[in-house]
N, C-alpha and C positions, 0 to 999 in steps of 0.2 A: 707334232709340228705340221703345219699346213703349207701348201704350195700355191700361192695366189697365181691364177692363170687368167689371161684375158680371153674373152669370147671374140672370135673374128667373124666378120660377115663379108662375103663376096657377092655383090649384086650384079646380076647379068640382066640382059634385056627381058628374058622370059622366066627367070628363076633366081632363087637365092640359095647360097650354100653357107652353112654355119660350120665353124671349126673350133675345136678345143684341142690344143696340143698337150700331150702328156709330158710332164717333166721326167727326165731320164731316171732320177732316183726312184720315182714311183713305179715306173715300168720295170726297173731292175728288181725292186723289192717284190713286185708281183710275179716276177719271172715270166713276163709275157714273151711270146714267140712270134716271129714274123708270120703274118697271115692268120693268126689266131682269131677266132670269132668271139666277140664279146657282145653283151646286150645291155642297153641302157633301160632302166626302169624308173618311171616317175613315181616317187613315194609321196611327195606333196609339193607345193609350190616353191619350197626352199631346199628340197632334197632330191638329188638325182643319183641313183644307185647304179654302179657299173658292176656287172657280174659275168662270170664265164658261163657259157651256155652248157658246157659239159664239165663234169668234175674231172680233174687230172688224176691219172694213175699215180700211185705212190710206190716207192721202193720198199719202204719199211713202215712199221707202225709209228715211227717218228714223224711221218708225214712229209718227207722230202720228195719233191717232184722228180719223176723219172726224166732224164735228159734224152732227147732224140739225137740220133747220130746222122 
């Protein structure tokens, strides 16, 4: 299932800022944390890949992410 999202542009006198908001179900499924650093990679003109810069530690071989307290 996809989540259509509009690209937003804010034009200022000297610059432009582009925004893409993450739908909450995607952020929750990825278990993003506030302040986490991610990286956008251009694969081709139709594909933009979002990836974590660092692999997350896991609690078990089952691959569940460790929760910060």
